[in-house]
C-alpha angles and dihedrals in degrees: 000000000000117000100217126178093261091051092052093045090051088055090050087055091061092045089053092049091053093046092052090048091051090058087059095053144275094290093055090048091054092047093047092049091050093049092047091053090047089052090050093050095049101038107035113081100167104081097212091054091046091052091047093050094045091049092051091049096048095043091048091048094052092046093049094043091052094049094046089053091062116099115247 
């Protein structure tokens, strides 16, 4: 698997989607993460890229969920 610039930018798209969803609240973050994972499951047919993308989505979700739980 070759991590080209388009692949990395595509991963940044999902990070951006989850970051925007977090600003709307925990529920939107959960929905966005679920939809991103569903998109990955239905549109990625090369297993290493699907695993990479799912890992990016799940890791971003847990980081954002943890940071949104902190009191401000």
